[in-house]
N, C-alpha and C positions, 0 to 999 in steps of 0.2 A: 589598545587592540588586544583582545583576548583570543587565546588559541585553544582549540580542542582537536584531538586526533583519535582515529579509530581505524580498525581494519575493515574496509568497506565490504569486501567479498564475503566475510563471515556473517554479515548481517543481512545480505540481500535475500536469502531464502525466507527469513523470518518477516522481513518487511513486505515481501511479495505476498505471503500468506495473510498477513494482517490487512493489507490493502484489499485483497480479494474478499475476505470474509467481513469486511466493514464497509464495503462499497455498496451503495444502494442499488446500483445496476446489477451487481452480482447477486445480491439478496433477492431482487425482483426476478431475475432470470431463473434462479433456483426455485423460487416459489411458483412461478408459472409452469415450469417443467413438472414439478411435483403435482400441481393441480391437473395438468393434462394427463399425467400417468394415472392419477386416481380416477379421473373421468373415464379414461379408456378401460381401466380394470372393472369399474362398475358396469359400464356398458357391455363389456365382454361377459361378465357373470350373468347379466340379464338376457343377452342375446346369443350367447355361445358363438360369437363371431370370431373366427381365427384371424381375420384381418385386424380387428381391434386388439387382439392379444399380440399380434405382430407389431402393431404400432406402439403398444405399451412397452414391449420388450426393447424395441428400437429406442424409445425415449429414455428408458432406464440406462441402456448402454451409452447413449449419447451424453446423458447427464454425468454418469460415472467417468467417461472419457474426459469431459470438460473439467471435472473436479481434479482428476489425476494430473491432467496437463497443467492446470493453473496453480495447483498447490504442491506438486512434487517435481514434475519434469522441468517446467519453465524456471522455477527458483533454483534448481540445481544447475541448469545451463548457465543462468546469469551469474550464480555464485562461483562457477568455475572459470568464468571469463578472465583471462590474464590481465585485462585492463583494470579490473576491479580488485584483483588479488594482491592488494598492497595497502599500506596505511595511507589514509587521507588526512590532510590537515586543513581545518577550517579556521578562519580568523573573523571575528565579528566585533562590532562596536555599535554605537547608537545610529550610525549612518546606514549600516547594512552588514552583509556577510560576503567574505571572499572564499571561493571554493577551491582555489589553488594558489600556490605561492607566487606565480607570475602575474596573477590578476591584479592590476593596478587599482581600478575603480571597483568598489564593492557593489554587489547587487543590492539595491535599496530595499528596505523592508516593505515599502509600499508596492513594489513590483510583484510581490507574491499575491496570487489571487485568493488563496486560503491557506490556513495552517491547521494541521490536525495532529493530535497526539494520542498515544495509548500509554500503557505503563512502561514501555521500553524505548519508544521512538517519538521523534517529532518529524512530520512530513511537511515540507514547504513546497506548495504547488505553484507552478508557473504555467497557467493555462489548464486545459482539461486533463492532459496525460503526463506532462512533464513535472517531475518533482525531485527534490533533494531530500535525503533523510539524514537525521542526526541521532546517533545512539545516545540515550540518556546517560548510560554508564560512562560515556567519554568525558563528561564534565568533571573538572577537577574536584569540585565540591558543590554543595547545595547553593552556596552564595553565587557561584558562577552561573549555575542553571537559572537562578532567580533573576540575575541580570539579563540573561538571554531572553527569558520569558517577558521581562519588562520591555526590552527593545522591540520584540515582536508584537506584544500586546498594545504598544503605542500606535500600531498601524493596522493590525488584523486581530480579530478575535481568534483565540486558539480553541478549536473545536475538538470534541471527542465523541465516541459512539459511532454512529453511522456517518460515513463520508458522503456528503451531498455534493 
């Protein structure tokens, strides 16, 4: 059984931002909002309609509020939560991963619906919204990370880029 540990709360803001900017839903939402803003601005310039200008300004403010909320406020709130403001210890082997010391049975690698990585983290998804993350810097060495990747890869492809 291999052990890795890291301070969970320090990583939550970075993981939340990475998840937001790599999620296809977020990318699609931002793209649609930008298209609507552009359409409203073009129609405003052609028609001099103050209603269209008001709609465009409202969409800009809504988009900015959403970005600030999802990338600044929410990560700070989660990062300051006392439940997460401590070191977490994960133990893993070929069977699966244990997310706390009292957990007797490991969560099997096959129970994760998808696995995603970027340069700093692995995200292990259980369903659409629930996930666990592991900071890559928490591995003791490259060999330990390679064993982790091998265990996961036996059951799930490790994706990168956009999270589908």
